[in-house]
N, C-alpha and C positions, 0 to 999 in steps of 0.2 A: 539875767546874768551877763556881765560885760564880756568882751572878747578876751581880755586878759584873764579873767576868772575862768572862762572856758578852757583857755590854753593851759592854765595851771592845773585844772582838774583833769584834762586830757593826759598831761604828763604823769599825773598820779595814777591814772587808770591803766597805763601801760607798764608801770614799774612792777618789778617782782615783789610779791608780798612776803612778809616775815615767815609765814607758813611754808611758802614755796622755797624760801631760802633754807629753812630747816630741813626740808625734804631733800634738797640738793646736797647738803652737807652730809646727811645720813647716807645717801647713795654713794657719795664719794668715799666716805670712810670704809664702807663695805667693799667697794671696788679696789681701793688701795690695799686693803688687807689681802684680797685674793691675788692681786698683781705682785705683791711683795713676798708671797709665800715661797719659801725656799724650794718647795716641791714643784713649783710652776714650770721650772726649766727656762724661764724667760730672762733670768739674770739681770734684774732691774736694779739700778743704783738708787733712783728716787723718782717720784712723780710730782708734777705740779700742774695746776690748772692754767690755762691760757685762753685767749680769745675774749669774747664779750663778757663772759661770766667773771673772769679774772679782773677785767678792766671796768667792771660795773657799768656796762652799757647793754646788758642783756635786757630783753623786754618780754612781756607775756602776750599771748601764750608762749610758754617756754619752748626754746629751740635747742640747737646743739650746744653742748658744753664740752669744750676742748681740753684734753689731757695730754701733756707731754710725758711719755715714759722714757726716762734717760737710761740707756742700756750700758752695761759694763763692757767697754770696748774689747778688753782682753779676752773676755769669754765668748765673744762673737767673731773675732778675727780668725782667719785661717793661718796656716803655718807661714804664709807669705805676708802676714799683716794686712790682708785684704778683707774688707767688709763683705758680708753676704749680699746677695741681691735683695732689694726691698721686698719682693714678693715672698721670698723664703721667710723673712722675719714676720710679715703680716700673716702668713699662713699659720705660723707657729702660735701667734697671739690668738688668732681666731679659733684654732683647734682647742687650745687650753680653755679659753673663756666659754666656748660652746659646751664644754664638758662640765661646767659648773651648773648645778641644778637650777638655781634661781635665774640664770641667764640662758638656759637651754632654749634654742629656737629664736632667740632675740638678738643673736650676733650675726653680723654680716660684714663683709669687706666693702668699704666705700672709699675708693681711692682718694687720697693715699693713706688711709687710716682704717682702723677697725671700729665699727660702730655697734654699740649696745643700745637697742631700742626698748626703753621702758615705757610704761603706760602714758606718762605725761611729759617725758623728756628723753632726749638722746644724748649719749656720751660718745664722743669721737676720740679714740685713743691713738695717738701718733707716736710710733717708736722713733727714737732719736739718739744721736751720739754727740755728747758735748765736745766742743773744740777747744783746744788749749788757748788759742788766740781770741776766743769769744764766739758766741753763737753756737748753733747746733746743725748737724746734718740730719735732714729728714728726707723721706722718699719723694722723688719726682712725681708729678701727677701721672705720668705715663709709666711709672715704676721701672724706668730704664736705668736708674741709678739714684744717687743721693745729691741733694742740693742744700745750700745754706739757708738758714732762717735765724732771725734775731728777734724773738718774741719779747724780750725785756725792753728793747729799744722803744717800741710803740707804747708800751705801758708807761715808761718813764716820761716820754714826750707828752702823753695825754694827761698824766698827773700834773705836770708842770703847767700846761695851759689851762687846765681845769681850775687850779689854784689861782692862777693869774687873773682869770675872769670870774672871780667870786664864786667858784664852785657851781657854775651853771652850764658848763660846756657838755658834760655827759648827758644832761637832760635833753639838750638840743639834739645830740646824736641819737638818743632814743626815739625822739619824734621823727627824725629822718628815716631811721631804720624801720619804724612802723609803716611809714609811707612806702618804703622800698619793698616791704613784705607784700604789699598789694601789687607790686610789679614782679612777683615771683623772684625777689632778691636779684633783680637785674644788676644792681650795683654791688660789687663785693662788699660784704659787711665791714671788713677791716679798712677798706678804702674810704668808706664814709667817714671813719674816724681820722684817717690820714688827711683827708680834705678839711675836716673840721679843725684839726691842729693848725694846718697852714693858714686857714682863714682867721682864726681867732688869736693867733700870735700877733697879727697885725691890726685886728679890729675889735673894739670893745662893744658891748651892748648892755642895755639897762634891764631887760627882761627877756623872757622866753620868746615873746613875739618877735622882738628885734633880732634875737639870735637865730631863730628859724628863718626869718626873712634874709638875713645875712648869708646863711649857708646856701640857700637857693639862688641868691643873686650872684654869688661868687663861684659856685661849684664848677661850672663849665670851664673855668680857667685853671682849675686844679685837678680835675679828673684826668687820669692817664689811660689812654687806650690799651696800653700794655697790661693793665690790671684786669681787663675784661676777658671773657672767654673768646670773644671775637670782636672785630672792628664794628660789625653790625650791631652788636650789643652796646658798644660804646656810643655809637651814633644815636641809637634808640634812647639811651639814658639821657643824653644831652637834649633830645627832643622833649622827653617827658619833663625834664627840669624847666625848660623854657615855658611849657604849658602851665606848670605850677606857678612860676614866677608871674605870668600874666594874671592868673587868678588872685595871687596875693596883692598885686597892684590894684585889681578891682576891689578887693576887700578894703584896702587902705583908702580908696576913693569913697567907698560907702561910709567909712568911719568919719571922714572929713565932712561928708554931707549930713552927718547925724543919724545915719541909718546903720547903727551898730549891729542890730539883730540880723540884717542882711549880710553883714561882714562875717558874723558868726556862722551863718549857713554856708557861706563860701568856703570857710575853713573846714567845716564839716564835710563838704563835698570832696575836699582834698584828702582829709585824713580818715574819713569813714566813721563807722558806728561808735568807735571809742571816744570820738570827739563830742562832748556834751553841748546841748543847746539850752539846757535848763539846769539850774542848781539842784544837786541831789536832795538837799534838805527841802527845797521848795517843792520838788516833785513828791516827796513824802507827805508834805502838807496838803498838796492837791489830792493825793490819793486818799488821805484821811478825810478830807472834806467831802470827797465823792461818797465814801462809805457812810458818812454821817448825814449826807444830804445837805451839806452847807455850801457846795460849790455852785456858783452862778455864772450865767453867760451874759456879758454886758451887751449893750446895743451895738457896739463896734464889732462884736463877735469874739472878743477876748474873754479869757476866764477871769473870774473874780471871786472873792470870798465875802464881798460886801454889797454890791449892787447888781441888779439885773434879774434874769430869769433863773430860778433855782433848778438844778439838776437833781432829780430824785435820787435818794440813797440807792446805791447799786449793790445787788447781791449776785451779780453776774454780768452777762452781756446786755441784759434788757433793763430798761428803766425809762420813765417818761420825763418830760420837762413840763413843769407846772408854773403858771404865772404867779409871781410873788406879790 
């Protein structure tokens, strides 16, 4: 398996499956029905998905799916046209959702939203108020008040650059997000997308390998410390990116020297177990050959189905090697 083939398979491995997509849609339909119930007391005008799910940069295993619940301002304002404190709104959402049988015990407040934790995915529900001039008011992280958010802007910018770069940018983002998950999401997920937009507006690439390398080569110039929980997290992210970049340079050197299998292993060291070092079809052929007793060990120590010492048919962990 070549490095490019491994990278392509890796991207496929971390993408959401059709079955998972159907499960998300079913859960959303149920959730929207409860949220829009006239007896809920929530006075919601409409709901829409946001975040990585909406922008098609979500990866598996599934993580949080963001929902904006747009509230009817006139029903929430007091006599002085003032909005309630975010905590009051979140508490009302939590109390209502926790009273629904299928969500009972699965609802918690996770600032600045209410989270429903299902078996294989979480839904973060963000109460919001649409602004006449554009954007939405959402709770501050510390719940001291309301702040502006513009979820559609990131969506539109990403769609534009994704199209501009032959519909390959979102896959690059997914690869980086998978790496970032190994860092306990040190880099804010949406900021990975913002950085990708900034990089790929200016730089083209031919394949996923070039795109991933471009992201890591340029990321430190576009990451903003203000997007992180702390400056220490920002500096840590920069340090991790530099380490990855060094490894990617090592992999490129291996490819130049004709040692592509070594390059594949370096990429696997970066991206983990989901990064394949052998073609799935080839792996199945080897497994079948083992079960049928047709797999051989060549003099070099490599596996073969043509020459070398035969590996006896396996019925478990035990089996001998007999000279052919």
